[in-house]
N, C-alpha and C positions, 0 to 999 in steps of 0.2 A: 482617257486615263489609262496608262500602261502600268499594270501590276506584274507583268511577266508571267511565266509558267507557274502553276500552282505549286506551292511548297518547294520552290526552286530558287531561293534567294542566294545570290553570289556573295558569300561571306567575306571572301578576299576583297572583293570590290568595296563592300561596305567598310571593311576594316581600313582600306586605303584612303577612303574619304575621311574616316575618323582621324587617321594620323595626319592627314593634310591639314584639317581644320584645327586639331590640337596644336600642331606646330605653329600655325598662324596665331592662335590665341595666346600661347605662351611666349611668343616672340613680339607681342605687341604690349608696350608699356601701359596702354589704356586699360587692358584687362587686369593688370595688377592693381591699378588705382581702384577699380570697383571691388576687387577682392579684398583689398585693405580696408575699404570703407565698410564692406559687409562685416568683416570681422570686428571692426571697431564698434559699429552699431549694435551688433548682437551682444558684444561684451558689455556695452553700456546698458542695454536692455537687462542683461542678467545681473549686473553687480552695481549699477549706479542707482537704481531705485531705492527708495527709502524702506520698503518692506523687506528687502533682502536682509538687512541687519536687524530690522525690527522683529521679523518672524524667526530669525536665528536658525534657519534651515539650510542644509547643504544639498540643495537641488536647483533645478533651472525653472522654477515655476514662473518667475517674472519674465524670462525669455519666452517660455511657452505661451504666455498670455498675449504677446505681440508679434510672435514669429510670422504668422500669416501676413500681417501688415508689412513686416520687413521684406517678405518676398515680393510685395507689390513694387518695391524699388529695384531689387536685385535681379529678379527673373527677367524684366524688360531690358535691363542693361546687358545681361548675357545674350539675349536673343535678338536684340535690335539690328545686328549686322548680319545675322545668319543668311537671309535672303536679300535684304535691302542693300547691304554692302556689295554683294555679288552682282546685283542689277546695276548698282551705280558704276561699278568698275567694268561692266560688260563681261565679267568672267562667268556669269550664269550660262551664257551660250555655250561656252567650252565645257561647263559642267554637264549640261543637259545633252551634249553630243557624246558623252561617254557611252560605252556599250553597257548600259545599266538601265534597269527599270526605274520608274519614278519612285516606286516604293523603297528600292534600295538607296537611291539618292536621299530621300527623306530620312530613312533610318541612319544613314551615315552622318547627316547634319545633326539629327536628333541626339544620337550617342556621343557625338563630339561635345555638345553643349552639356549634356549630363556628365560627361567626363569632367569638364571644367567645374561644374557645380559640385561634384563629388570632391575634387581636390580642394575646393573652398571649404566644405564641411569638415574635410580631414584636417585642414589648417585650424578650423575653429574648435577642435578638440582641446585646444588649450583651456577652454572654459571648464572641461572636466578636471584638467590638471590643477586648475585653480581651486576647485572644490575639494579635490583630494588633499591639497595643501591645507586648506582650511578645516577639513573635516573628514568624514567617512561616507561619501555618497553611495547610494544604492546603484551599483554598476548595471544591474538589470534594468533599472529604471532609465539610466542613461542610454542603454542600447535602445530601449523603446522610444525614448525622445528622439534620438538621432535617426532611427529608422523612419519615424514620422516626419522629421525634417526633410529626409532624402525623397521619400515618397511624394510629399507635397510639392517640393521643388520640381521633381521629375514630371509630375502631372502639369504644373504650370508652365514648364519649358515648351511643351507642345502647344499651349495657348499662345505664348509669346511668339513662337515660330509662325503661327498663323497671321498674327499681326505684322510680322516683318515681311510676309509674302505679299502683302496688299500695297506696299509702297517701296519706292526706291530711295526715300529720304530716311537716314538713320534716325534723326530726331523725331520724325513723325512715327516711325516704327516704335520708338521707345514710348511715346505717349499712347498710341493705339495698344501696345502691349500691356501697359499699366491699366488701361481702361478695361481690356479684355480679362485680365486677371482679377481686377476688382469685381467683375460680375461673379466670380466664384467665391471670392473672399468675403465680400460685403453683403451677399445676398441674404444671409441670416440676420445680421444685425439690422439692415434696412427694412426687411420684412417684419421684424419684431417691432420696429417703431411705428409701423403702420397698423397692424392688428395681430392679436394672437393667432387667429386662424391662419392668417397668411404666413406667420413665422413657422407655424407647425407644418404647413405645406411645403415651404420652400427651403427651410433650414437644412433638411437632409441632403439637399443639393449642393450646399455650400462646403467650403473647406474646413471650417471650424468644427462642424459635427464630426466629420471623418478623423480630424486630427485630435480631438479630445481624448479618445481612447489611448493613443499612442503617448500623449502627454502624461497619462496616468500609469504608463507601463503595461499597457494591454494592446497585443497585436490582434486586432479584430478582423474577422473576415469581411465584414460590411465595409470597413475602411479600406482594406485592400481592394475590394471590388470597386469602391468609388474612385480611388486613385487610377487604378488600371483602366477603368471605364473612361475617365476623362482624358487620360493620355491617348487611349486607343481612338476615341472619337475625334479628337483634334488632330491626330496624325492622319486619319482617314481624310479629313478635310484638307490637310496640307497636300496630300497626295491628289486629291480631286482638283485643287487649284492649280497645282504645278503642272497638271495634265490638260490644262485648257488649250495648249497649242495643238493637241491632237483632236480637238472636238470638231465634229462637223457643224455646219450651220444649223441644220435641223436633224431631228430624228423622230419619226412618226408624226411629223407635222408640228412638233413642238421644239422649241429651242433647247439646246443641251443644258443651259442653265437651269430650266424649269425641271428637267429630268434629274439632274443632280441635286437640285434644292429639295425635291420630293424625297429622293433617296436619303439625303441627310436628316430631313425631318422624321422620316420612318426610323432611321437609325437612332436618333435621339430618343424617340418614344421607347424603342426596344431596350436602349441603355438604361433609361429611367425605370422601365418595368423590371429589368434584371436586377437593378440595384434594390428596388423594393422587395422582390421575392427572395433574393440571396441574402439580403440584409437581415431577414427574419430568421435566418438559420441560427444565429446566436452562437456561432463557433467563435471562440475567442482563446488567445494563448496569453497566459499571464507570465511575463518575463521578469517581474520583479524578484529581487533576491529572496523574499520571504513568502512569495505566493499569495499576495494580498487579495487578489481578485479572482480566486478560484475556490471551490468548496474544499474544506478542510478534511483531513482524514477522519476526524472525529465525526463529522456530519455523515460521511459516507458509511461509517461503522454503525452509526445510530439508525440510519435508514435501513441497513440490512438486517437490523434486529427487530424491525416492526413485524407485526403479525400479519401475514397476507389475508387472514380471515377477517381482520378488523382494519380495513384500509382507511387512511386519514384523507379527508377532503379539505382542500384549501381554496377558498374563495377570496380573490382580490378584487377590490373595487378601486380603480385607478383612473384618475382623470387623463384623457387623451391630450389635453394641452395644459402645461403647467408653466409657471414662471421660470425664468432662466436659472435663477438660484436653486431650483429644485429639479433641474433636468437630470443631473448626475445621479441623484438619489432615485428618481423614478426609473431611470435606465438600470441602475444596479439592482433595484427591487425586482424588476421584471427578469433580469438575467438570472438572479438566484432562484426565482420561481421556476424558470425554465429548466435550470440545472436540477432542482429538486424533482421536477416532473420526470426528467430524463433518467436520473440515477435511481429514483424511487421505484420506478416501474409500476406494477399493480398495487404496491403498497401505498403510494402516494398519488392522488389525483388532483391536479391543479387547474382552476378555472379563473382566468383573467378577464375581467369585465370592464369595457371602457365605460366610465361613469360620468355623466354630465348632470348639471343641475336640472331638477325637476323631470328627470328621465325615470322610466320604470326601474332601471338598476339603482338609481339614487333612492327610490322608494323602498326597494327591497333591502338595501343596505341599512336604512334607518329603522324600518319596522322589524326585521328579523334579528338584526345584530347590533343596533343602536349606533351604527357608524354614520357619522355626519362630516360634512366638509370643513376645512379649516381655511380661514382667510390668510393668504400669504402675500407680502408685498411684491408688487410687479413694477419694477422701475422702468421698464421698456414698454409698458402697456400704453396704448394711446387713448384708452377709454377710462380708466380708473387707476388708482394706486394699489388696489388689492384684487386678488383673484381667488375664488373659491376652488379649493383643490381636494379631490378625494384621494386617499392613499391609506385605506383601511383593509385589514385582512381578517378573515374569520377562519379558524381552524376547527374542524369538528371531527370526532371520532366516536360514533355511537352516541350516547347521551352526553358526553363530555364536550365542552365548547370553550375555546380561547379566542378572544377578540383583541386585536390591536387597532384602536380607534383611529390612530393616525401615526404613521411611521415618520417621525421627525427626521430631518436631514442629517443630524449628528449621530443617530443610533446605529450601531452595527447591524446591517440587514440581516446577514446570515444568522448571527446569534439570536436575534429577536424572532426570527421565523422558526429556527430549529427548536428554540426553547418552548415556544407555543406548541409546536407540533409534538414534542415528547411529552409535555404535560398533559395535552389532550389525549394522547395515545396511552397514557398510564392512568388507571382509575385512582390509584393511591398516591397521596402526596405526603411529603414529610411535614410534621406538625412543629411549627415554631411559635414559641411563646415570647411575648414581649412584656416585661415587668412594667407595671404602671408606676412611674415616678413623676416627679414634678415637671419633667420635660414634656409630657403629654404627646407621645409619639402618634397616638390615635386621634389627636385633635380633641375638640370638645369645647365647652363653654368656659372661658377664664373669668372667674369672679373678681380677679385683681384688676384686669383691664375692662371687665364687663364687655368682652367681645367673644365671638365664636371663632375657634381656630380650626383650620383644616388639618387633616393628618399630614404628617411629614412625608416627604417624597420617598424616603427610604422604606416606610410602611407600605406605600402603594406598590413599590417595586418588588418587595418580598411577597406581596400577595399574588404576583404573576407566577410564582414558582412554588410557594409553600402554602400550607394551611395555617394562616396566621390567626393567633388568639391572644387576647389580653389576659395577663395573669395579675391578680391582685396580690400585693406584697404581704397583707396581713392574713391571708388565707393559705390553705394548703395548695401547693403547685400540682397541677394535673400530672397524673402518672404517665401519660402517653406522650409527653413532650419529647421531641427529638433534639431540640436545641433551645437555649434561652438567651434572650437579648436583654441586657439591663443598661440603660443609658443614665449616666450620673447617679450611680447607686449611693453617692454621698448624701443625697437628699432624703434617703430613708431614715427612719427611726431605728434605735438600736435593736429592738426585737425583730423588726422587719430585716434588718441587715444580718442578724444572726440566723434568721430562716434561710436567706440567700446564701450565707456561708456554708450552712449544713447541706444545702442543695448541691453546691459546687463540690464539697467534700465527698459527696456520695458518687462522684464520677460523672455527673451529668454535663454534657458539653455546654459551655456558657461563654458568651461574649460580653465583656464589661467595657463600656465606653465611659472613661473617666475624663475630667478636664479641670485643670487649675483655673481657667478663665474662660468660661463659655461666652463667646461674643454675642449671642443672641439674647442672653439674660445674664448679667453679671451677678444678680442676686442668687443664682443657683451655684455659684462658685463654693467650693469647700472652705474658703477663707471667710465667707460670710455667714452670719448667724442664721438659723432656721427662721423663716417668716420674713426675710429681708425683701422678698418680692411682694409682700402683702400691700394692699392699697392703703396709703397713709390716711386717706379720707374716709375709710370705713368705720372709724371710731372703735367702739367696743363690740361691734357686731360679729367680729371674728374671734374664734376661740384662740387662746394663747397657744403658739406653736410648741410643738414637742421638740426637744433638742435633737440634733442630727446624730447618726450613729457614728461609730469610729471606722471610717473608711481605710485609714492607714493600718489599723489592726486587722481588718478583713483581708487586705492585700498581703500584709506580713504573714499571715497565717499560711498563705500558699507561696511563700518565698519571693514576694515582690515588695521592694521598698519604693515608696512614692512620697516625695515631699510636696505636699499640696500647694505650698506657696511659692514654688519656682516655676518659671516659664522658660522654655528653650527658645533661643533665638539663633539665627544663621545669617551670615552675610551673603550667602550665595543666592543669586537671583538671575536665572537665565532668560528673563523676559525684560528687555529694555522698556517696553511699554508699560511695565509695572514697577519701575524704579521708585515710585512714590510710596510704595507699600513699606511699612516698618519691618525690620528684620525679624520680628516675632512671627511674621508670616513665613513659615519655613517651607522651601522648595526642596523636596528630596528627590535627587536624580543622580545618575552616575557622574555627572559633571561636576559635582561638588568636592572631587578629589578624595573622597572616601570610598574605596572599593567595596566596603561592606555596607553601603547605604541600604541596598536591598539584599535579603538573605536568598541567594540563588539556589540554595538547597531546599528551601521551603516551597511547597507547591503554590501557596497563596500569593508569593512574591516573586516567583521565578522569572516571570514575564513582564513585570511592571517596568515602567520607564520614567514616570514622574508622578509624585504625589505632592499635595499641598496641604499642610497643617496650619491652623490659625491658633496662635497662642497655646501650643501644646505643652505637655508636661514631660518630666524625665522619669523613666523607669529604671530601677536597678535590681540586681539580684540581691535578695536579703541575706544570702550566705547559707541558706538552709540546705543541707545535703539531701533532704527528702525529695527536692523538686528540681527539675531541669528547667533553666530559664534560657529560652531561645530568642534572641533579638530578631525581629522580622524587619523593622525599619529603623534607620539611624539617621541623625543629622550629619552635616558635613564637618570637616575639621576646623573651619573658621566659624565656630559657634560658641555660645556661652549661655549663661542663665541670668535672668532678670527676676527680681523679687516682685511678688504680686502687689505689694504696697507701693512700688515705684511706678506701676503702671495704672493704678486705680486710686482715685481720690473721692472722698465724701462730698456730697453736695449739701445744700441747705436743708433739704427735706429728709436727710438721713440715707439717701440712696447713694449709688456709686456711679462714677463716670470714668471713661478711659482718658489717660493723658499720655500721648505718645511723643511729646517734645522734651528735649533736654534730658533724655534718659542716659546715664552713664552706662556704657557697655564695655566690657573687657573680654576679649576672646581667650578661651582656655586651651585652644589647640586640641581639644578632645571632641569626640563624637558622642551624642547622647541617644539612648534608645527611646522611642516614642511608641513603639508597638512591639509586643513580645508574646510568645506562646509558652505557657507553663504546663508542664506535665509531671506527674510524680505520684507517689503513694500518700494519701491523706491521712493515714492512720496516725493517731497520736498527736496531731497537729493543733488541735483545739486547746487554746490556752497556753501553748508552748512558749509564747512570748511574754507570758505573764500577765496577759490581759484578762484580769478576773472578771470584769463586767461582761466581757464577750463569752467567757466560759460559762458563767452563771446563766447569761441569756440563752446561750445554746442549749444548756441543760434544760432550762425551763421550756424552750421551744420544742425540744424532743419529747418531754414528759407530757406537757399540756396540750400541745398542738399536733403531736404525732408528726414532727418534721420528717420529710422524706430523707431516707438514707442515713438517719442518725446512728452513729456507731459503726457503720459499715466501713470495711477496708475497700476502697476503690481507687482506681487510677484517675486523678484529676485531669481534666481536659479543659483548659482555661486560656482564653486569649484576652489580653489587655491592650487597649489602645488609649493613650493619654490625651485624647482630643475627641469631642463630639462633632465639633464644626466641620471636620473633614468629610462627613457624610451628610452635610445640611443641604438645603434646597438649592442653593446657588450652584453647587457642583453637579447636581442632577440636571439643572437647566443648562449649564454649559455643555454637558455631554449631549443633552437633547438637541440643542440648537447647532452643535458642531461649530462652535466659534473658532475662527481661524487662528492657529498658532497656540491654541489652548487645549491641547490633548492631554488633559489630566486623567490619571487612572484611579481617582478616588472612588468612584462608584464601583469599578471593577474590583479593587482591593476590598471594599466592604462586602460585596457579594461573594468573592472568593473565600473570605473568612467564614461566612455562614456556610458555604458548601463544604469546607474542610471539616468544621465542626460537626455537620450532619453526616459526613462521611460519603458524600456524593461529589466526586471531583470530575464528573464527565463533562461539565460546561466550562471548566476553568480555562482550558487551552483555547477553546473557542471564544470565550468572552474576552480573553487577553489578546486575541488576534487583532492587530491594528498596525497602522504605519509606524514603523520604527522612528523614533524621534532623533534623527541624525542631525545634530547641531554642528554649528561652526566651532569646533573644539579648539582651533588655534586662537580664534578671537576670545573664547571663554577663558582660555589659560592666561592670556595676556591681561584680560580684564580682571581675572582673579588675582593676578600679581599686583595690579595696581589697587585692588580692593584691600589686599592685605597690607600694602604700604599705607593706605589711608587709615586703616584700623590701628596700625602702629603709630601713626601720627596722632591720632585722636588719643590713644592711650598715653602718649608722651605729654600731650597738652593736659590731659587730666591729671597726671602725676605732678607736673610742674605747678599747676594751679593748686593742687592740694598741698604741696610742699610749701608754697608762698603762704597759704592760709594758715598752715600749721605754725610757720615761722612768726606770723603776725599774732597768732593766739598766744605763743610762748612770750613774745615781747610784751603783750598786754599783761599777762600773768606775772612776769618778772617786775614790771613797773608797780603793779598793785602790791606785790609782796614786799617790794622795797619800802613803800610807804607804811605798810603795816608793821615793819620791823624797826621803824624809828622810834627811839626811846625818848627823844627830846620833845615829843608831842603827847598831849593828854588824849584820852580815848575818844572823847567827842570830835576833836580836831582831826584825829586820824580817820574816823568814819566820814567826816565831811570831805576830806581830801581824797579818800578812797573813792567815795561816790562821785565826786566831780571828776577825778581821774578816769573812772570806768565810763562815765558818760562821754568824755572827750575821746578816749581811746575806742569806745565802741563805735562813735560816729566815724572816727578815722578807720576803723576796721570795716565798718559797712562799706565806706567809700572805697577802700582797698579791695574789698571782696567784690564789689560790683566791677571795678576796673579789671580785676583778675578774670571774673567770669566772662566780661565782654572780650578780653584778649583771647581767653580760651575758645569761646565761640568763633572769633574771627579766624584763629588758627584752624579750627575744624572746618569752617566754611572754605577757607583757602585750600585746605586738603581735598575737600569734595570738589571744588572747582578744578583743581590740578588733575584729579582723577578723571573728571568728565572731559577735560580738554585732552588728556592723553588717549582716552578711549576714542574720542572723535578723531584724533590724529591717526590712530591705528585704522579705524574704518575708512578715513580718507586716503590713507596710503594704499590700503588694499583695493579700494575702488580704482584709483588712479593707475596702479601697476596692472590690475587685472584688465583694465580697458585699454591702456596705452601700450603695454609690452607685446601682447599677441600680434598686433598688425605690423610691428617693426620689421621682423625678418621678411615678410612678404613685400613691404614697401621698399626695403633695401634691395631685395631682388629685382623689383620693378625698376628701381634707379639703375641698377647694374645692367639690365636689359636695355633700358633707354640709352645709357652711355655707350654700350656696345653697338647698338644700332646706329647712333650718330657717328661713331668712329668709322663703322663700315660704310655708311653713306658718304662720309668725307673722303675715305679712301677711294670709293668708286667714282666720286666726282673728280678727284685728282687724277685718276687713271684716265678718265674720259677727256680731261683737259690736255693731258699729255698726248693722247691718241689724236686729238684735233691739231695739236701744234706739230 
């Protein structure tokens, strides 16, 4: 093996070899065919898959998932002729007789192929242009993705060159190259299909593990080391094999092949060891535009404020082997723990323990902190369908202790850890009171259903940060409350509501969750009578219900007008997979064409991206000059109002049920407020609206019960949200599980409101930190245009049907009046004729009404079908253009090269014939 003098590589000679091979590559039409096919297949992988439009995200996630498999085809195609073609044509002897070392020749060949691959990636940047046309992709993420593409390809090129060196047949070189590359690409998936232990051992050697960080926009040191190691090791083997011509028969009594085989094995061991050691360094560069994978400034600031005399201890019990679906979460957890350990210094001490079932660590986790494993589905496991996984964290500081039993994959790792850390480091917590209403946020036994109910998820979440207590509405409120939460205050009696009103008027921060139609229990709606949720089979065992209080009067006192019988609906729905939901499920996000959907001036909503409200109500300013009404969240412009009576029908037993079909809806082109912040002076507001019962009740509460703050002049700090369902169990579950494409901010919004009312905003920025929901805005705009047209068609059909029915009614009335006005008939005859005529005309009217309704429904369905077909046409057009147009310039260039080459060959042949003649 001839490596030449140390550190004396002839750069000019290497560059000459690179220029030679690049000239040959770009003058060969075959190369353009492979590049064209590569661009086409990558575009098809990025844009032709169903999840691209279903997820509605402007990124290359679909391409990232299959890109290593795509390299199995493309890299062997680029490298199959590097050595094999030289050997077949006999030019390898000329190449090896150059005044160059073996290393210089290998580097020249390698860099030339890397140049062709780099040009191919540059031509595939049209994928980013497509995303920029469709939306606003994260350019930092795109940089990370393409850097990963380049590094992965550069590493595999050296593998493909090694395969080309073993044969003089180009086809065999392609097959060997694909097999060699498959060893690096498929090692993780194949090992995972055999056993979890083997996957844990071998997957770090594979391409997917190193590529995953770049796919998420993180340039990791471990990934760089992996790709450089593979390229360096394979180039070394190229140099060794190309130098076989210099080998003596034996060295030291052994064949040279044995010597180099031992050296290569030792080098492989060294490379694997270096990857393991350097990979633990945890050095990572977050290149995303929003810095989503690095510690936030708020975390660094909080760590610096910790008392060095009271260090915080973090013990993490983490399984060393986890299912593939939890790999990224486990990696992110360990990365954040290491960052906290590095930045926190002596203030934070982190201990990460590899915890397996029935181990001493597992026993310690269970006995000391109550941490137990959770069964996660393992689709790639060869033994069973579930795997027990530990991912618990215990944070202690002196006597204070915070435990995260299991960190679910959807939870923000940094926020969960930092919140537990700060709560444990601070002995005092803000005290939050939850008013006991019929919602039963604390759970308990329900005598109506005769079942025990678990506490709401919002209650459990609040307990992680606050000292949560239950407040009885008929008793005096505790004086030391920092904030009060009242869900569905409309279920309170009037004296209880008066007490709440005086508490708010005293300047105590309060969050009211009202709801015109609580989907979890329609009987709690303000439009229903008190006791509607009572068990109808309980007989006379239950006392007569006390009438509900005047919730509208309470809100009006503080400058808020709420019509309890109206529900907001919105046609905007950015999730094609949820198109079956009724428009009363309101998706609030900037894509709904209302720039004021979120109040960007308010801390609680400044960073929100998408909220979901289920049958929300409308809030308005009552016009009182004493209060400032600040909208926090609004619906889109293609929204309207539906009456409660249109959505709810009575059943046989006196209960209520939802009816979501054949609901007439007319868009008002207005946006409706569903959440608002109210501030102002409460002095003199009691009874200002003429509500005598409220004034008397408030006076009685103040005199007899010593209501807190009665008569005081204080600044009201009230937040009203016209929906309880937005903070229900399902949204906590969606957040916890991290469902793909469902990045709702409902939990974040709810917790932000509590923090703002308490006056502690330190967690808001950290809690709101997540992937920006960068949607396909162009598709959304076109879809919205078709949706607006559909709404107009439906409105026109409703108007025409109503006009036809009105005309039929007028015709019936005119016929009846004509008979009644006849003077040639006696009274009895006229009554008989009128009755007969009404029966005939009513039957005719009913038939006509049925036909009109059927025609209206047919027109509405036709409009919906037209909209769906137009949307599919848009998607198909985008897919076809995105996949077919980018390869066209390369293909045309290849055709041009082919024709020019043929012309030159014909000219050379003609010149040769002339010379012979």
